[in-house]
C-alpha positions as CSV (number, residue, x, y, z in Angstrom):
1,M,11.9,1.7,-34.0
2,K,15.4,2.6,-33.2
3,N,15.5,-0.7,-31.1
4,I,14.2,-2.5,-33.7
5,I,16.6,-1.8,-35.9
6,A,19.4,-2.5,-33.2
7,A,18.0,-5.8,-32.6
8,I,18.0,-6.8,-35.8
9,A,21.1,-5.8,-36.5
10,L,22.5,-7.4,-33.8
11,L,20.9,-10.6,-35.2
12,I,22.5,-10.6,-38.4
13,V,26.0,-9.7,-37.3
14,S,26.0,-12.3,-34.3
15,T,24.7,-14.9,-36.2
16,G,23.7,-18.0,-34.1
17,A,22.7,-19.2,-30.4
18,F,21.5,-22.3,-31.7
19,A,24.7,-24.2,-31.4
20,Q,27.7,-23.6,-29.0
21,N,28.5,-19.4,-28.6
22,N,31.7,-18.6,-30.1
23,I,30.6,-14.8,-30.5
24,T,33.3,-13.0,-28.5
25,K,32.2,-9.5,-29.2
26,A,29.5,-7.8,-30.9
27,K,28.5,-4.2,-31.1
28,I,25.1,-3.3,-33.0
29,S,23.6,0.1,-33.8
30,F,20.9,1.4,-35.1
31,E,19.6,4.6,-36.6
32,L,16.2,5.8,-38.0
33,K,14.4,9.7,-38.2
34,N,11.9,10.6,-36.3
35,L,10.7,13.9,-36.6
36,G,13.4,14.6,-39.3
37,I,16.1,14.1,-36.6
38,K,18.3,11.3,-36.7
39,T,17.8,9.0,-33.2
40,G,19.0,5.3,-32.5
41,G,20.3,3.2,-30.1
42,I,22.1,-0.5,-29.3
43,I,21.1,-3.9,-28.7
44,G,23.0,-6.6,-26.6
45,G,22.7,-10.3,-25.3
46,V,23.8,-11.5,-28.8
47,Q,24.5,-15.3,-28.9
48,G,25.7,-17.1,-32.0
49,N,27.5,-19.9,-33.8
50,V,29.6,-18.4,-36.9
51,A,31.0,-21.3,-39.4
52,F,32.3,-18.9,-42.2
53,D,34.7,-19.8,-44.4
54,P,35.3,-17.7,-47.4
55,N,36.6,-20.4,-49.6
56,K,33.5,-22.6,-48.7
57,L,30.4,-20.3,-49.4
58,A,28.3,-23.3,-49.8
59,T,28.9,-24.6,-46.4
60,S,29.4,-21.6,-44.4
61,K,27.0,-20.8,-41.8
62,I,25.5,-17.9,-39.7
63,E,23.0,-18.2,-36.7
64,A,22.4,-15.7,-33.7
65,T,19.8,-14.4,-31.3
66,A,19.5,-11.5,-29.7
67,D,17.6,-10.5,-26.5
68,V,14.7,-8.2,-27.1
69,N,14.9,-6.6,-23.3
70,T,18.3,-5.2,-23.8
71,I,17.3,-2.1,-26.4
72,N,19.0,1.0,-25.0
73,T,18.2,3.9,-26.4
74,D,19.3,6.4,-23.7
75,N,15.8,6.8,-22.4
76,D,14.4,4.3,-20.2
77,M,10.6,5.5,-21.2
78,R,11.3,4.7,-24.6
79,D,13.1,1.4,-24.3
80,E,10.2,0.1,-21.7
81,H,7.7,1.2,-24.6
82,L,9.5,-0.2,-27.4
83,K,9.2,-3.8,-25.3
84,R,5.5,-3.5,-25.8
85,D,3.3,-5.3,-27.9
86,D,2.8,-2.7,-30.6
87,Y,6.8,-2.6,-31.0
88,F,8.6,-5.8,-30.1
89,D,6.5,-7.4,-27.7
90,A,9.1,-8.9,-25.5
91,E,7.1,-10.7,-23.2
92,K,5.8,-12.8,-26.4
93,Y,9.1,-12.7,-28.4
94,P,11.6,-12.1,-26.2
95,K,14.3,-12.8,-29.1
96,M,15.0,-12.3,-32.3
97,S,16.9,-14.8,-34.3
98,L,19.2,-14.4,-37.6
99,S,20.1,-17.6,-39.7
100,S,22.0,-17.3,-42.9
101,V,20.5,-18.9,-46.3
102,S,23.7,-18.0,-48.6
103,F,26.6,-16.0,-49.4
104,K,28.2,-14.8,-52.3
105,K,31.8,-13.0,-52.8
106,T,31.6,-9.1,-53.8
107,K,35.1,-8.2,-53.4
108,A,38.5,-9.4,-52.1
109,N,37.1,-9.7,-48.2
110,S,33.5,-8.1,-49.3
111,F,30.2,-10.6,-49.1
112,T,26.9,-10.4,-49.1
113,G,24.5,-12.6,-47.4
114,V,20.9,-13.7,-47.8
115,F,19.9,-14.2,-44.1
116,N,16.2,-15.3,-42.6
117,L,15.2,-12.6,-40.0
118,T,13.1,-13.5,-37.3
119,I,11.2,-10.6,-35.2
120,K,8.0,-11.1,-33.7
121,G,7.1,-14.6,-35.0
122,I,7.5,-12.9,-38.6
123,T,10.7,-14.3,-40.7
124,K,11.9,-12.2,-43.4
125,A,14.9,-12.4,-45.8
126,V,17.3,-10.1,-45.7
127,E,20.4,-9.0,-47.9
128,V,23.6,-7.7,-45.4
129,P,26.5,-6.8,-47.0
130,F,29.7,-7.0,-44.7
131,V,33.4,-7.1,-44.7
132,Y,35.8,-10.3,-43.4
133,A,38.5,-10.1,-41.8
134,A,40.5,-13.1,-40.1
135,T,42.8,-11.5,-37.3
136,S,44.9,-12.9,-34.3
137,A,42.1,-12.7,-32.1
138,G,39.5,-14.5,-33.9
139,N,36.9,-13.7,-37.1
140,V,35.9,-9.8,-37.5
141,F,32.4,-9.1,-39.4
142,K,31.3,-5.6,-40.0
143,G,28.6,-4.0,-42.2
144,S,25.3,-2.1,-42.6
145,F,21.8,-2.7,-44.1
146,K,18.5,-1.5,-44.2
147,I,15.4,-3.0,-43.3
148,N,11.5,-1.6,-43.3
149,R,10.2,-1.8,-39.4
150,K,6.8,-2.2,-40.9
151,D,8.0,-5.6,-42.6
152,F,8.0,-7.0,-38.9
153,K,5.0,-5.1,-37.7
154,I,7.1,-2.7,-35.3
155,G,5.8,0.8,-34.1
156,G,2.6,0.8,-36.4
157,N,2.1,3.8,-38.8
158,S,3.5,7.1,-37.9
159,M,3.9,10.3,-39.7
160,T,6.7,11.5,-38.0
161,M,9.0,8.3,-37.7
162,S,10.8,7.0,-40.7
163,D,9.9,3.4,-42.1
164,D,13.6,2.4,-42.8
165,V,16.1,1.5,-40.6
166,T,19.8,1.4,-40.8
167,V,21.6,-1.1,-38.8
168,N,25.4,-1.1,-38.3
169,F,27.2,-4.2,-36.6
170,E,30.8,-5.1,-35.9
171,A,30.9,-8.7,-34.5
172,E,34.0,-10.9,-33.7
173,A,33.8,-14.9,-33.7
174,K,36.4,-17.4,-32.9
């Protein structure tokens, strides 16, 4: 479950392995409650293309993929379980993808993007609020959002595991 959230966040933040990869750094983490205790992890293998201009939102685009096999919860047994078919089914669906649909400005450097997120062959629209900053090293995107793991048929029914997963991300693109 934690890995699912991390993977989703990674995809959303790093947007785009469909063209050249201009993501230079990406950090995706996720957390959820299991038995009432916060737990989480990270996901890597992000590739993507970001063509974001805060003055031209209608033509901006962010696309990304993440490698499901990079899930890391600091527990090898749990990581391997998360790769099985009842969670991410990494053998059949080794990548997650994210593709922007639209953007809107909410404050000075704050935006909300609508993205199509695909996990396990299931595509759902998700709203992702983020902060954007242009730096000398590139463009930085930071944000946090929630998804429901059941929307992507991850983890089945559980009385101990939360359905809501919080995804945190920070990405840099040139």
